[in-house]
N, C-alpha and C positions, 0 to 999 in steps of 0.2 A: 204344448210347452212342457218340457221335461224339467222337473224340479227335484233335486236330491239334496239332502241336508249336508252332504260333503262338498257340494259345488259352491265355490266362493265367487259368485257372479252377481254383482250389485244390480245390474239391469234386470236380470231374471227375478231376483228377490223383490225389487220395486214393483214390477208388473204383477207378481203374485199377490202382494199385499193390496195393490190397487184393485185387483179383481174381487177380493173378499171383503173390502172395506165396508160395503153397505150392511153386511151381517156380522161384522167383527165383534161388536159389543155383545150382541145376542149370544154368539158362540162362546165368547169369553165367560159369560155368566153360566151358560149351560154346561160347558165342558169342564169347568172347574167347580161346579156346584156352588157358584157364587163366592168361592174362597178367594178369588182374585181381588175382591174388594178389601178383604182382611189383609192380604199380602201388601197391597198398596198402602193401606193405612199404617202398617208397621214400618214400611220403608220411609214414608214421608215423616213419621214421628222422629226418626233418627237423624233427620237433617238439622234439627235444632235451629231452624231459620229465625234469625233475630228480627225484632221489630224494624221495619223499614228496609230489611235485607232483600237482596235480589236473588232469584232462583232460576235455574235453567233446567228444563226437562228435555233430554235428548231422546230421539226415537219416540216422540210423544204419541204417535198413533192418533187415536181419537181423543186425546187430551185427558184421559182419566187421571194420570198422575198430576198434571198441572191443576186440574180442578180440585184434587185432594190437597195439594199444597195451599191453594186459596182457602179451602175450608178449614184446615187445621191452623193456618197462620193468617188470620184476618187482618193483622196489622203489618204484614209483610209488604214490601215494595213491589217492584216489577217482577212478574212471573212470565217467563218466555218458554214456549214449547216449539221444538223444531222437529221436522221429519222430512225424509227425502221422498216421501210418497204423497203426491198432491191430492189424490182422492181421500186419503186419511186426513190431511190438513183441512180439506173442505168440510168433512163431517165434524171434525174437531171444532171448527169455527161456528158451525150451527149449534153444537152443544154449549159452547161458551156463551153464545148470544142468548140461548134459551135460559141460561142461569143468570143472565144479567151481569156477566163478568167481563164483557168486552173491554172495559176500561182497566181491568186488572191483569188480564191474561192476553199476551200477544203471541200470535202464531206465525210461523214462517217456514218456508221450505229451505232445508239445509241438510248437508251430509254430516254425519258424526265425525268423519275423517277430515273435515275442513270447516270447522265452526266459524261463522262470520262475526266473531266478537274479539275484542281486544283481550290480551292477557289480564288476569287479576280482576275480572269483572263481577263474578258472582260469589255470593256467600254459600250457596249450596248448588250442587249439580246432581241430578238424578237420571237414571236410565232403567226402565223396567221392561224386561223381556225383549231387549233390543240389542245388547252387546253381542249376543249370539249371531245376529244377522249382519254385523259389521264385517266387511270383507277383510280389512286390515285392522284386527282388534287392537294391536299394540298402538297403532296410530290413533285409533278412536279413544283409547284410554289416556294417551298422552294429551289429546285435545281436551278431554274432560278436566284433566289436571291443569292444563295451561290456562283455561278461562276461569278457574277458581282463584279466589283471593287467598293469600297465605293464611292458614288456619281454617279455611273453608272446608266443608264436608262434602265428600262424594259418596253417593249411595247407589249401589247396583243391585237390582233384583233380577234373578234369572232362574229358569228351571234347572233341576238337577235330577239325578236318578237315585231313588231311595235304596238303601243297602240292606235293610232287614230281610230275612229269608222269606217270610210269608207275605208281608206287606209289599216288599220289593217285587216279588213274583206277581202278586195281584195287580200292582200298579203297571208293571210291564205289559201284562196281558191287555189291560185297558188302554194304555198309552199307545201301544203298537198295533192294536187291532180295533178295539171299540172306538177310540177317539177318531182315527182316520175315517172310519166308516160313517160315524155320526156327523163329523165335521163336513165331510164331503157331501153327505146327503142334504144338509141344511144350506151349505154355502154354494153348492153346485160345482165346487172345485176340489175333487178328492186329492189331486196332486198337492195342493197347499197343505192339507192336513196329514199327508204322508211326510211332507217336509219337516213338520214340527218334531215328531219323535226321532227321526234320523239326525236332525240338527242338534237335538239335545244329547243324543248318544255320542256325537262327535265333538261336543263342547268340552273344553278343559275342566278337570276336577277343580273344586273350590280352592284347594291349596295352590294349584297352578295359577288360577286367576288372581289370587292374593299376591303371589310372587310377581306377576306382571304389573299389578297396581304399584307395588313397591318400586319396581324398576323405572316407572315413569314419573315418580316423585311423590307418591302418597306415603304417609307414615301412619303408625298406629293402625295398620290394616288388620281387620278381623272379620269373621263371618259367623253367621248363625243359620241353622236350618229351620224351616217352617213346615208345618203340616207333615210331619214324619219324614222330612227330607225331600219332598216334592220340589221345594223351592229353596234357594239359598240367598240370603241377604248379606251383601258385602258392604263394608263401610271403611272409609279411610279419610284422613285429613291431609290437606296440602301442606307440605313443609314450609316453614317460614323462610 
C-alpha cells in the first residue's frame, strides 16, 4: 500500500489507520514524549462545555478526546465519539468500558464529511489530529459547524511546523527521519509514519485554516501554538 501525505484518498487513509490501531496509543505517547496528553487537556478545556451539555468528538480514534471531555466535565450530558475507521472504534469501545464510562460516552462509525446528526445538536465539537486526514476539509469544517448549536464552541487540534531556526531544524530532523523510523519499527507499518510528516507539511498554515473556519460559519476564530509551535489549537464559535 502506497501512502503519501499529499494523496487525498479516504479509503487508503482508513486502511492505514486500521493497520496501526493496535499500537496507536503506545506510539502517540512515545513519539510525542507524552505531550499529546497535555495538548488534549488544553483543547478540551477550551470547549467550556456546560453542565448537561452535549459534546461530539470527530475523528475520535481510540477516544482519548472523548475520555478527556468526560474527565474534565463530569456534569456534562452525552458525549459522542465518531470515526470512519472501525478498528479504532473497537479499541475506543474497550477503553471506554474499562473506565466504566459506557453510559456517558457513545461511539459510532461515521465520516467527518457526513455526520449523522441533526443541525444545532451539540454544545461543543472537537477534532484532534483528524482534520488533516479529511479528504474534503471544507466539507468537514462545514459539518462541524452545522451540528453545533448557535453559540457552541468548535475546537480543532492539529500538528504544525515550528518556525524557529534551531528548534524548527531540530524538529524537522526528528519528524521527517527519526519519527518515521521509530514509528515504523514499533507499528510494523513504516508507510503510515512516513505519511504523518508529509501530510503535516502539506497541511494549510494556521491562518489559512482560520479563514476556512470563518467561511463555513465560525466567528471569533483564533488560534494559539503549543510546545514551541509543534501543535496549533484553533477555536471558534458558531454564529447565532
